[in-house]
VEXMI-146697 format. One record per atom (N, C-alpha, C): residue in one letter; x negated, y negated, z. Coordinates in steps of 0.02 Angstrom, whole numbers, plus 50000, padded with zeros to 5 digits. Atoms other than C-alpha are relative to their C-alpha. Last residue first. Example, Ala and Ser with C-alpha at 12.3 -4.5 7.8 and 13.67 -1.06 7.14 Angstrom:
<lumros>
S500425005949997 S493165005350357 S500394994550037 A499555005950000 A493855022550390 A499554994050000 
</lumros>
This chain:
<lumros>
Q499715006049970 Q443904289256405 Q499604993749982 S499405001650036 S443364302556281 S500344993850028 S500185002950064 S441604302156352 S500624998049960 R500245006849990 R442284304756528 R499824996649935 E499455004449982 E443344319656474 E499774992950011 T499605001150061 T441884327756383 T500584995450015 D500365004750043 D440764325456534 D500404998449937 A499945006749970 A442084333656646 A499644994849957 V499315002350011 V442214348556528 V500094993050027 S499955001950070 S440324350256525 S500704997549984 D500355006350011 D440274349656716 D500064997849927 D499595005449972 D441634363056729 D499674993249989 V499435001050045 V440674374356609 V500434994350025 S500255003450059 S439094371756710 S500554998749950 S500105007149983 S440044375956870 S499744996149940 K499355003249994 K440704392156793 K499924992650016 A499745001050068 A438974397156733 A500674996350003 S500405005150032 S438284394356908 S500264998449930 P499805006949981 P439724403556992 P499604994749964 G500295002449938 G439464419956897 G500194992850014 S500455005750014 S439734424156713 S499694997250064 L500614998050034 L440404441556749 L499514994349991 A500384995649955 A441684436156880 A499345002249968 D500305004049947 D442234421356775 D499575004350046 S500535004150030 S442514432456624 S499644995850052 W500564995650015 W443474445056729 W499414996249969 W500324998249937 W444584431456801 W499395004449988 R500365005849974 R444914424156629 R499645001750065 D500595001150042 D445324441356558 D499604994050025 L500504994949983 L446474445256703 L499364999049960 R500295001849934 R447384428656680 R499475005150020 D500425006050009 D447584432256494 D499684998050066 A500624997850031 A448214449956529 A499524994149990 A500384996549948 A449504442756650 A499335002449972 R500285005049953 R450054430156519 R499595003350055 S500545003650035 S450234443956389 S499684994850046 L500584995650002 L451224454856511 L499414996649965 A500274999849932 A452404440356545 A499385004550003 M500355006349988 M452594437556357 M499714999950070 V500615000050041 V453004456056330 V499604993650012 P500534995749971 P454204456156478 P499365000049960 G500205002549934 G455154440956409 G499465004350033 L500495005350009 L455154446756227 L499754997450067 V500554997850043 V455984463356266 V499474994649996 Y500254993549980 Y457244461856409 Y499435002749956 R500084999049927 R457654443456407 R499655006550016 E500455005049971 E457364438756225 E499865001450073 I500684998650024 I458124454956162 I499504995250030 L500234993849968 L459664452556272 L499295001749979 A500155001349930 A459874434356219 A499735006150036 D500605004249995 D459714438456035 D499814998750072 L500604996150017 L460924453056046 L499374995950008 L500565002249958 L462244442956139 L499365003949985 F500034995549943 F463664452556053 F499374998950042 D500394994250021 D463304442655895 D499895004950056 E500695000749974 E463924427055988 E499565005949980 L500235006750020 L465534425755886 L499284998850022 A500194999650070 A465734444555907 A499744993349975 L500634996450005 L465714442456096 L499755000549928 A500535004149972 A467034428756091 A499325003549996 Y500145005650047 Y468124438655971 Y499434995750026 L500384997350056 L467974454356079 L499824994549950 R500674998749976 R468514444356231 R499565002849944 D500345006549990 D470004437056140 D499285001150023 T500185002650066 T470484454456078 T499654993350005 L500554996150027 L470394461056257 L499794997649930 R500625001849964 R471444446956329 R499405003849972 Q500255006450024 Q472764449156193 Q499354998150035 P499785005849960 P472994467556233 P499674993649976 L500405001649941 L472604479656090 L500294994150038 V500064994249955 V473904486855971 V499644998250065 R499344997749977 R474584471755876 R499945005650051 Q499695005449961 Q472894463155865 Q500695002050025 W500294999849933 W472114479855812 W500294994450044 F499784994049963 F473304481455665 F499744999950072 G500254993650022 G473074463755603 G500235005750045 D500474996649955 D474164448955644 D499805006749971 R499704994549963 R474964440155496 R499475003350043 H500474995849962 H474494423255428 H500395005250039 H499744998449934 H475634416055295 H499535004850035 P499864992949991 P474654408855150 P500225001550072 E500524996749962 E474824389955143 E500175007450006 S499844998949929 S475974384255006 S499405003250033 Q499655005949972 Q475964378154827 Q500215001050072 L499464997349958 L475474395654765 L500424994550031 A499534996550044 A474484387654625 A500585002950039 A499605005050035 A473714375254747 A500515003349953 R499535002949952 R473184389554859 R500444994749967 I499484995049987 I472404398754713 I500524997250047 A499594999450061 A471474383154659 A500575005050010 E499565005950003 E470884379854837 E500455000249938 A499484999349949 A470224397654849 A500484994250000 D499544994950022 D469304395954684 D500575000950049 S499585003050051 S468534379454739 S500505005049973 L499555004749968 L467924387754898 L500464996749949 A499464996549965 A467214402854807 A500504995250031 S499365001250032 S466244392654679 S500585003050039 P499845007250002 P464664390954784 P500674998549969 A499815002849936 A464764409754823 A500144992549998 R499395003950008 R464744415054640 R500224996750066 L500125004950052 L462934420854645 L500614995449990 L500415005449973 L463304428754813 L499834994949947 Q499635004049951 Q464774438554747 Q499584994350027 L499505004150033 L463854444354591 L500364995550049 T500365005150038 T462354450354691 T500484995349965 R500205005349953 R463524459054813 R499604994649965 L499425003949976 L464394468754675 L499784994250044 C499725003950055 C462794474154587 C500584995650023 A500495005150020 A461914479454747 A500294995649944 H500005005449951 H463464488354814 H499524994449980 A499365003750003 A463724498654657 A499994994150048 I499945003450065 I461894503654642 I500634995749998 V500485005450002 V461694507554829 V500074996049934 Y499755005249956 Y463294517854832 Y499544993949998 V499485003450039 V462694528054683 V500284994250039 L500355003250056 L461114532054783 L500504996349955 V500315006249976 V462124535354941 V499654996349943 V499465004749987 V463214547954850 V499714993350022 N499775002350065 N461674556654780 N500564994950007 Y500505004450030 Y460924557454955 Y500234997449932 W499655001550062 W462434564155048 W499564995449958 R500364997050057 R461304571755182 R500404999249934 L499584994550022 L462524567555326 L499715003649939 A499984995149946 A461164556955407 A500435006149982 I500654996749999 I460874548455239 I499995005350055 G500044995350056 G462734544855223 G499345003749998 I499584994349981 I462744537155397 I499995005249945 L500404995949954 L461274526455342 L500405006050026 M500484996150040 M462284520555192 M499575004450046 L499664994150027 L463694515555309 L499545004349958 G499904995449945 G462484504055401 G500365006349978 V500654996649991 V461974496455234 V500055004950059 Q500064994950052 Q463814492755203 Q499345003850005 A499534994549986 A463994483855369 A499945005649949 I500284996049945 I462414473555340 I500455005950016 T500574996150027 T463094467855172 T499705004450054 A499714994550040 A464754462655250 A499455004449970 Y499784994949953 Y463774452655381 Y500335005949963 A500594997149968 A462854443355244 A500205005650048 L500284995050045 L464444440955142 L499385003350030 S499544994450001 S465254432255291 S499755005549954 T500094996449937 T463714421355310 T500465006150004 K500634996450003 K463764416655126 K499875004050064 V500004994450047 V465624412255126 V499355004050005 D500345001950062 D465784401455280 D499875006249959 S499555003350047 S467144405955409 S499654998149934 R500355005150039 R466304418555521 R500474997249947 T499965006449965 T467244427955658 T499684994349961 R499315002450000 R467634443155552 R500094993550037 G499835003350063 G465784445455515 G500704997249998 A500305006650003 A465374448955697 A500194996349937 L499685004349950 L466624463255709 L499724992949997 T499305000950020 T466044471255546 T500354995250048 S499965005050054 S464214468155587 S500714998949977 W500195006849978 W464324476955755 W500104994949946 L499515002649952 L465314492055695 L499844992950021 A499365001250035 A464264495155538 A500524997050048 T500075005750046 T462624492955631 T500654998349966 A500025006049959 A463144504555774 A499944993749956 A499335001249973 A463654517855648 A500024993750043 G499555002150053 G462024516355550 G500704998550026 V500185007050018 V460954516655707 V500464997549945 A499775004349946 A461884532255765 A499844992749986 G499285000750003 G461674540955597 G500274995350053 V499845003750061 V459804537555593 V500754998949995 V500155007149987 V459654543055776 V500154995749938 F499495002949955 F460564559455742 F499874992550010 T499375000350038 T459464563755592 T500554996750042 A500055005750046 A457894559355691 A500654999249960 L499995006249961 L458414570955833 L499984994049954 P499315001649981 P458864585055713 P500054993550040 S499915001649929 S457094584055640 S500734998550015 R500384995249959 R456674592655475 R500124999050075 E499624993849994 E458044583155384 E499665005050047 I499445001249954 I457144566855422 I500405006350010 I500285000449933 I455544573355340 I500554999050051 P500224993449977 P456454579155184 P499715000050070 A499454995549981 A457384562355175 A499765006950021 A500244995749945 A455794551655176 A500535005050021 R500634997150022 R456204544155005 R499735004950053 M499844994850049 M457994541755062 M499375003349973 L499734994249966 L457374533055219 L500215005449952 L500534996849961 L456254521255120 L500265006450034 Y500444996450045 Y457614517554994 Y499465003850038 V499624994150021 V458824512955134 V499585004249952 G500004995249945 G457504501455207 G500385006349984 A500674997049997 A457244493155038 A499965005150057 H499944992850009 H459124490355020 H499325003550003 V499634997349943 V459044472855095 V500095007549995 A500434999649941 A457674468554971 A500365003150060 L500594995750001 L458714473054819 L499655000650067 G500154995050051 G460464466554786 G499445004750016 G499414996850025 G461334456554921 G499825005849955 Y499584997749945 Y459974450255035 Y500685002549977 F500344997049944 F458564448254909 F500495003450048 L500454994750021 L459404445354741 L499705003750060 A499644994850036 A460924435654801 A499545005949984 S499584996549951 S459954425854932 S500365005849966 S500444995649961 S458634421854800 S500395003750054 P500244994350040 P459974415454682 P499545004750039 T499494994950012 T460844405254821 T499745005749956 P499645000850064 P459274395854873 P500485005849987 G500445000550058 G458854398255057 G500404998949937 E500105007050016 E460074394455197 E499484998949945 M499575002250055 M460684412455192 M499934992649985 A500385000550063 A459194418455294 A500414997249943 R500395006249999 R460084414455458 R499614999049935 P499565005850011 P461384427755417 P499634993350001 L499745000350069 L459944440255394 L500504994349990 W500395004650042 W458994436455556 W500314999149931 T499745006849997 T460364443855665 T499604995149957 G499735002550063 G459954461355607 G500244992950000 L500425005550023 L458774466755745 L500264996749937 P499775006349971 P459954477955847 P499624993949976 F499925000949928 F460614485155733 F499395002850037 L499574995349965 L460024484755552 L500044998350075 A499595003749952 A459344470055454 A500505004550035 S499304999750022 S458714480355305 S500484997050051 K499935002150069 K456874475755326 K500734999749977 G500185007050012 G456864476055515 G500144997849930 I499565004349959 I457844492055545 I499844992749988 A499385001350038 A456934500455399 A500474995450039 A500165004650055 A455254498755488 A500634998149961 F500145006549969 F455974506555646 F499824994849948 L499355003149984 L456714520455540 L499904993250032 L499745002850062 L454974524055469 L500684996750011 S500435005750019 S454264526255644 S500264996649936 L499815005649957 L455754536955695 L499574993949986 S499355002550020 S455474548255544 S500204994050042 V500055003750063 V453604550355574 V500674996849982 L500425005949990 L453814554855757 L499964995849937 A499635004949960 A455284566455723 A499594993650010 A499515003250043 A454374575255581 A500404994750038 A500365004750044 A452904578655696 A500484996349955 S500245005549958 S454064586255827 S499624994849958 P499465004449979 P455014596555697 P499774994150043 S499624997149944 S453394603355622 S500564995250020 L500135002849934 L452854596655453 L500425003650053 H500314995049958 H452944608455303 H499844997250069 T500645002149971 T454184597555210 T499735005650045 T500064998349929 T455614601055092 T499324997750025 A500674998349975 A456124594054923 A500045001650075 H500024993149977 H457944595054866 H499315002150026 P500044999949927 P458264576354851 P499935006950030 W499565003549954 W457104574054757 W500725001049977 A499785006650021 A456254587254651 A500464996950052 G499285000350011 G455364601554734 G500204993049983 H499795001050070 H453614605754789 H500755000649994 E500144994250042 E453294603754974 E500304998949931 F499434995950016 F453314586255045 F499765006249961 A499554999849942 A451924576955136 A500605004549988 D500344996649946 D450614581155004 D500445000750062 F500084993050019 F451734577354855 F499605003950051 F499374996449995 F452344561454939 F499915007349983 S499694998950065 S450574555454966 S500635004050007 S499335002950000 S450254550255146 S500335000549931 S499915005150050 S448794562255161 S500704997150007 G500635001350034 G448064575255279 G500044994649948 A500004996950067 A449804581555323 A499354999149963 F499654993550001 F449864578755512 F499945003649933 H500234995549947 H448544565055532 H500315007049993 H500704998450013 H448784556155366 H499755005050052 L500014995350056 L450654557455395 L499295001949982 L499804993549974 L450444549455566 L500005005349945 I500574997349963 I449464535155487 I500165006950028 A500514997950049 A450844532355358 A499395003050036 G499764994150034 G452174532155495 G499505002649949 V500104994349955 V451134520055599 V500245006549967 L500724998849994 L451034507955453 L499855006050044 L500214997050063 L452894509655417 L499255001650001 G499724993350005 G453314506555599 G499795003649937 V500464995449966 V452104491855611 V500265007149995 D500434997150052 D453214483455482 D499475004750031 T499744993650023 T454464481355625 T499575003249945 V499944995149946 V453494467955718 V500205006849972 R500664998449974 R452884458055568 R500045005450054 Y500394996050047 Y454564458755480 Y499345002350032 T499684993450004 T455534452655631 T499625004649954 L500144996549937 L454294438555661 L500305007049999 M500704998150000 M454364433355477 M499835004050063 A500104994350045 A456264433655474 A499285002450002 R499674994249969 R456364422455628 R499915006349956 I500414997749945 I455064410655557 I500305006150033 A500594996950028 A456014409455393 A499545002750055 G499814993650028 G457664406155483 G499405003849971 R499904995449944 R456854392455587 R500195007049975 A500664998649970 A456184384055430 A500065004950059 P500394995250040 P457854385955341 P499325001750030 G499674993650006 G458804377755485 G499625005149958 N500184995649944 N457564363855526 N500295007049991 R499454999349953 R457664355455356 R499825005150053 L499935006449965 L456104349555264 L500595000050048 H500385000249937 H455684367655223 H500054993450037 F499855007049983 F457034369755092 F499694998650068 F500115003950061 F456194385755029 F500134992650012 G500195006849981 G456094392955206 G499874995449940 I499525002049948 I457074408555158 I499854992850022 L499405002550032 L456034408854999 L500564998450049 L500135006650028 L454404409955097 L500614997149964 M500085005049947 M455044424155206 M499904993049972 S499365001049966 S455694434455060 S499954994450051 A499575004050044 A454114432254957 A500664998550032 V500305006850006 V453044438055104 V500444995649955 G499905003749939 G454194452755142 G499744992949997 V499295001849997 V454264458854962 V500144995850062 L499905005250050 L452364458254954 L500734997749999 E500265006449974 E452264467755119 E500094994449949 W499595002149943 W453394481955061 W499784993250027 G499405003250028 G452474483054895 G500464997450054 V500235005950036 V450844486254989 V500604996349970 F500105005349951 F451714498055111 F499764993649967 L499345002849985 L452354508454965 L499934994350050 L499855004750053 L450534510554913 L500694996850010 D500515005349999 D450104518555080 D500154994749947 F499785005049952 F451754528055088 F499484994450006 S500234998649932 S451264537054930 S500264994650045 G500034992849991 G451854538454749 G499755002050069 A500594997549963 A452434520554737 A500035007550009 L500374995250040 L453754517254604 L499405003050036 V499564994650021 V455054508954717 V499635005349959 L499674996549945 L453844498154817 L500385006249975 V500504996049966 V452724493254672 V500325004350054 Q500154994450045 Q454274487854575 Q499445004450030 M499454995249997 M454834477454724 M499885006049954 G500024996349937 G453134469154741 G500555005250005 G500554995350001 G453104464354557 G499965004250063 T499854995050051 T454834456654565 T499455005249996 F499524995249974 F454464447854730 F500155005649949 L500344996049948 L452884439754663 L500475005350028 G500424995250034 G453814434154507 G499635004550049 F499554995350033 F455154425954614 F499605005549963 L499804995049951 L453844418054725 L500465005249970 L500614996749980 L453084408954575 L500165005650050 F500134994950051 F454824405354509 F499345003550013 Y499494994850001 Y455304396454670 Y499825005649951 R500124995549943 R453674386854688 R500505005850001 F500614996150012 F453854379554514 F499875005050055 F499884995450057 F455654374154542 F499405004549987 G500384993949991 G455284366754715 G500095005149944 A500705001649986 A455804348954676 A499575006350006 E500154998949929 E457424354854595 E499254999050012 R500195006349967 R457684347054424 R499925000750075 H500245005350045 H458534363054362 H499924993550038 L500535003849967 L458714375454506 L499714994649955 Y499805001649932 Y460404382754452 Y499494995550035 R499545005749997 R459984381354269 R500174998050071 V500285005450041 V458424392154272 V500454993950003 S500375004949960 S459054402454420 S499754994249959 F499545004349963 F460394411454319 F499634994450035 R499635004050049 R459114418254197 R500474995150034 A500485005050026 A458014423854341 A500334995649949 T500055005349951 T459524432354422 T499514994649979 I499365003850000 I459874442354265 I499964994150048 W499985003850063 W458034447554248 W500644995749997 T500485005549998 T457894452354432 T500044995849936 L499785005449956 L459514462154431 L499514994250001 G499395003350024 G459074472654279 G500204994150042 A500145003550063 A457274476854324 A500614996049976 T500435005749987 T457674481054505 T499884995949937 L499605004849963 L459134492254458 L499604993750014 L499535003150047 L458084500854325 L500434994750035 M500395004050047 M456674504054449 M500464996349951 M500155006449967 M457894509754584 M499594995449955 T499385003749988 T458604523054469 T499874993250031 V499745002550064 V456914528454404 V500634995950011 S500395005950020 S456214529454582 S500244997249933 L499905005749955 L457614540754645 L499624993849976 R499315002450003 R457704552654497 R500104993850043 D499514994849990 D455824554354478 D500694996950002 V499405001050041 V454334544154420 V500455006050011 L499574994150004 L452964543254553 L500634998249961 L499305001750011 L451534530854541 L500405006449989 D499604995150037 D449834534554616 D500724997449995 V499495003850037 V448554521654671 V500365005049955 A499934999050072 A447604532454795 A500554995649972 F499435004350015 F447044526954966 F500065000149925 R499965003150066 R445934541555010 R500624995749997 H499475004850009 H445374547955179 H499964996849931 A500225007050006 A444304563355172 A500604995449991 E499955002750067 E445064579755232 E499774992750000 E499445004550014 E444434586155397 E499984997649928 E499634997750059 E443264601155398 E500594995449984 G499794993150004 G441994593655516 G500335001749934 S500264995349951 S441954574855528 S500265007049987 V499524994649993 V442184563355378 V499705005350045 F499415002649966 F441324546355378 F500515005550014 A500185002949935 A439604553455341 A500604997650039 H500215007050006 H440314564455204 H499864997250070 G500715000549987 G440384583155240 G499724993049992 R500174997649934 R442054585055156 R499245000050010 P499804993249984 P442224574655000 P499835001950072 G500414994650026 G442134555754983 G500245006850022 L500564998649956 L442764541155085 L499605006149980 D500184992950006 D443854535154943 D499385001250041 V500474997949948 V444774518554959 V499895007549990 I500255006249971 I445624509854812 I499495001550054 N499995000949927 N445784526054717 N499754993150019 G500635000749964 G446214529254535 G500104999050074 Y500375005850025 Y447714526154422 Y499344998950037 R500575001949959 R448654542654441 R499594994549967 L500465003850043 L450394545554369 L499444997250044 V500485003649958 V451454559054452 V499484996949954 I500635001450033 I452974564054349 I499564996050048 P500425005349971 P454504572154429 P499334999549964 A500454997449948 A455544582854309 A499574994350027 G499865002849934 G456984574254219 G499565002750055 G499594995649959 G456934585654067 G500144997450070 G500424994949969 G455484577253978 G500385004550046 Q500204995350052 Q456694567853865 Q499565005650028 F499424995850018 F457484560154018 F499805005149948 W499904995349944 W455774553854078 W500585004749987 L500524995050003 L455414546253908 L500085005250055 V499854995750057 V457084537253908 V499495005749994 T499424995949982 T456744530654084 T500195004849943 L500244994849954 L455004524854034 L500575004650020 L500354995050040 L455754515553885 L499735005750044 L499514996450040 L456994506653999 L499675005549958 A499634995749955 A455654502054125 A500525004249962 A500434994449985 A454544495353985 A500355004950047 L500044995850060 L455984484553925 L499565006150012 S499364996550005 S456284478154102 S500015004649939 S500014994949948 S454434473854120 S500645004149998 L500444994750025 L454504464653953 L499955005850051 G499664996650054 G456004454754016 G499595005749971 C499474995949971 C455174450854182 C500385003849946 T500314994249968 T453604445154089 T500525004550033 T500304995650051 T454604434053973 T499705006250031 L499474996450036 L455714426954109 L499715004849949 V499724995049954 V454214422554219 V500545004149965 S500514994949985 S453264414054077 S500285005450045 S500114995850058 S454814405154011 S499495005550015 S499464995250005 S455304398654184 S499895004849941 T499974995749941 T453624390354212 T500525005549993 A500574995550003 A453404383754035 A500015004950059 R499924995450056 R455164376454031 R499425005149998 E499484995149984 E455034369054204 E500075005149945 S499315002350004 S453404360554159 S500485005550019 P499725000650068 P451714366554219 P500724997750002 Q499414996050010 Q451054362454393 Q500274999249929 R499745001350067 R449274356254405 R500595004749987 G499545005750002 G448744354654586 G500284998349932 I500385006050020 I447194365654576 I500464993949991 G500565001149955 G448014379454678 G499594993849982 G499765003349940 G449654377754583 G499434998550048 L499825006950017 L448754381454420 L500264996250061 L500605003850013 L447904396654495 L500154992749983 M500345001349936 M449514403054572 M499374995949990 L499625005249965 L450434400754406 L499674998450067 P500155006750028 P449054410354317 P500374994450034 L500705001949989 L449234424854442 L499814993449968 V500125002749933 V451134425554445 V499294997450008 A499775007049994 A451454427254258 A499814996950066 V500335003650054 V450394442954235 V500214992749999 F500585003549973 F450994448554407 F499614996249946 P499805005849960 P452714452554335 P499414996050029 L499775005850039 L451864463054199 L500254994250043 A500505005350009 A450864474354316 A500284993749966 V500265002949938 V452204485654390 V499574993849987 V499445002049957 V453244489454236 V499754996550062 A499735006350025 A451684489254127 A500574997650043 G500465005349982 G450844502654234 G500244993249977 A499925001249928 A452394513454218 A499524994550024 L499365003349988 L452364511354029 L500104998450074 W500035007050022 W450504515154010 W500654996350016 W500515003549960 W450554531054115 W499974992649982 A499695001649935 A452194536554034 A499514996250044 L499535005450013 L451334535353865 L500354997950064 S500395006250009 S449894545653930 S500454994149987 H500275001949935 H451094558853996 H499594993649995 P499485003149959 P452074559253833 P499754997750068 S499574995149966 S450464562453735 S500534996450041 M500025000949927 M449774549253617 M500495004850033 
</lumros>
């Protein structure tokens, strides 16, 4: 077997194996027959372990090949045919949704990180969720997330990346609302779902724009030849700006960046292992991965580069100030995670791609450990305080000594309210959108009544009246 064929099988195994456990579990859950905890966890752990082994072997094979990018083709989901097809006008290229996987420095690194953290967290979850009513549901969603994340990081086009992006979002939203009998997790899940649905349009629009400007959303069609991060693009600066800003909008939602990052602290009411894996280790870095993958396009546009850096700086400043007003461990770690992701965007704007990649690995591992140990943090703090036999002496920070007391109090109050981001978005974004929707509904009703005429309207009114009388 040739090295390319072996890589084809190994990459396919990395992506497909997590779904091998998910599909039977979904079928059993659909007919109301849930297997035991041991059978459920064993199936997910086994497939995640085999996927991790395949990822390791694929990495070794890639190193032996000199580290050159490898494109692995698995066919087309959509293929409108060659030029001259009925659906293809003139000399335009036919639309194809190809299932291509890309193995290069960026995808290999993220693949190994995903494989390692998911397997470790799955092992931790077995005991953490023992005798939990939603044990089966948790591991079903866990396997779905693992497969979706591997699709996301190994995708060879923005079309396929969007598929993994959506699978990660669905699993994330459902695990935020894992304890659905409480209002807090349910509200947090709805908030995350709305944020995802709105911002995911950015990734969809970015892929469509690439199809328009480059003829395909494949990375090798959008970028000129060259290994990441040294690839270039043939897009014009204006086209690159449109694509980059669309992808940045998608990253703002997925990675909880300014000004839409307030959903992440609310997501911490889910199970601790899923919080550690999603919002400390992997899912929160999906937006960073997207922007690093699109780095050649961002470099092409000075405007996009500036906006990425500005969003990163605003995110780091906002989350740092807001996080200093929180007292619970998981929320404080959530804001700390957002701050670090903001710094990663600054690194992308400065084109420090290798530094950002190392930063992602270190931060993901550290934050996963901190969130897994979050339930023990309070007992650890009490033990340290008991060992010291005294309360730690509080000293004012640098800014408290430099800035006036009134200003620091005002900053504290604003940080405690997330700088009123939710209220501002509701008033100036959601409010006008809802008002426009109501106006469109009134216009639609008026237009329908005008077309149907008075007789149709009276018959509708009579039928409504008859229905009300019969119900009485």
